[in-house]
N, C-alpha and C positions, 0 to 999 in steps of 0.2 A: 206032714212036713217033716223032713229030716234036718237035724242041726248037727253038723260035724266040724271038728276043729280043722282049720285051714292052716297048713304049715308049708306045703310044698310051693315051689316057685310057680308051678302051673296053677294051683289054686289061688294064689295071691294075684297072679296076672288076670285071672278070670274076675276076681273081685274088683281089680283096678278098672277093667272094662265096664263092668256093671255100675260101679260108682260113677264113672264119667257120664254114662247115659242117665242115671237117676238124678245126679246133681244138676246137670244142664237143664233137664226138664223141670225139676222141682224148685231149685234155688235161684235160677236166673231171674224170675220175676221178683224175688225178694231182695237179693243182694247185687244183682247185675252180673253180666257175663264175665267181666274182667276179674271180679273177686272170686267167682266160681272157678275159673281157670287157675287162679293163684292158689286157692284152697285145695283144689284137687292135687296139684303138684306138691304142696306142702304137707298135706295130711293123708291123701288117698292114693298116691302113686305107689308103685311097687317098691321103690327105694324107701319111701316114708314108712310103709307098712313093715318092711324088714327091720328098720331102725326101731319102730315102736315095739315089735315083738322082742327085740333085744332088750328093750327097756321094761319088759314085763307085761305088755299087752297080749291079749289072746284074740285071735280072729276066728270066726265061725262062718261057714257057708250054710245057707238055708236052701234046701232043694225040695222040689216036688217032682216026682216022676223023672228023677235024674237031671232035672233042669234047674239051674241056679236062678232062684227067685228073690234072693235077698242075702244080706250078710250082717254080722254083728262084730263089733270091736269093743272089748272091755279091758279094764285095768283094775286089778285089786289095789286098794288104797286103805291104809290103816284099818278102820272098821267098816268101810263101805266098798262096794263094787261100783266103779265108775263105768257107766254105759256111755262109751265114747261115740259109738255108731250103731244105729239100727235102721236099716233101709230095706225096702221092698220095691220090686218093680211096680210100675203104675197099675198093671192089670191085677196084681195080687193085693193091693191095698183095700181096706174095708172089708176083709173077709175073716177077721178075728185072728189073723196070724200073729199080730204083735202081742196079743194076750198069750198065745202059746209060747212065743219067744221069751216073754217076760217070766213065764212059769219056769222055763229052762234056766233063765238067769237067776231066779230066786234059788233054785236048787244049786247052781254053781256058787252063788254067794254063800250059801250055808256050808258047802264043802270048804270054802275058803275062810269060814268063820266071820263073815261080814254080816252086819246087822241091818244094812240098808243098801239100797241101790240109788245112786245119784247120777244126774245127767245135766247137760246144758242144752238149752233150746233157744233158737233165735226168738226174740221178743215179738217179732211180726209173723211168726209161723203159727197163727192162731188155731188152725185145724189140728196141728200136731200137739199143741199145748192142751187143747180140749181132750184129745185122745189120751194123753198122759194123765190128766186129771181124772178121767173116767176110770183109769186103771189104778187109781189110788196114789198118784204122785201129787205132791203139794209144792207150790212155789216157795222156795226158801228165801231167795233174795235176787235182785238184779245183779248182773256182773258184766263188765266190759273188759274184753281182752284185746290187747294190741298184738296182732299176729304178724306184724311186719309188712313190708311192701306198701305201707300207707293205709293198710286195712285194719279194721277192728271187727270183733264179734260182739254184738250187742244182744246179750242173752239173759235168760233166767236160769238160775240153778234150781233144779227140782229134785225132790227126794221122796223115796218111798221106804218107810220103815218095814223091816221084815220081822220085827220083834212082836210077838203076841203079848199084849198086856193082860195080866190076870185081873179078873173082876172080883172085887171083894164084897 
């Protein structure tokens, strides 16, 4: 799997299309179609991604055999790297690719002098929570975010420390 920075309009438009397919398939049963449509426009539209990049986010395309199979969205924050988005096409899930992507993110975090990776995950997305826990993330606390339009995100904040503790 190749992971490359996505900057161009063409790359971001490809991510927008992939996001729509993934979100409709994965999140509709969890949060409903109306909220999926709202959140895609607010967070995963071409316009939203351009604004996020202006605000310091980085987007990455994940490809295999030159085919877009997933994407990442991150934002450096104080001492942590915020993993805003990590998504794979349905056919690519469960193949260990998230672990590869997290290895890439750990290296990027070190380059940015971040000591942890943090993320938010929907409280009812149990399969994803279990996958994050298996990769060393811990639930830090619940968090509810008002995202406008009458919608909220009912999440957990999860964190994985990148600091190796010395054993005395």
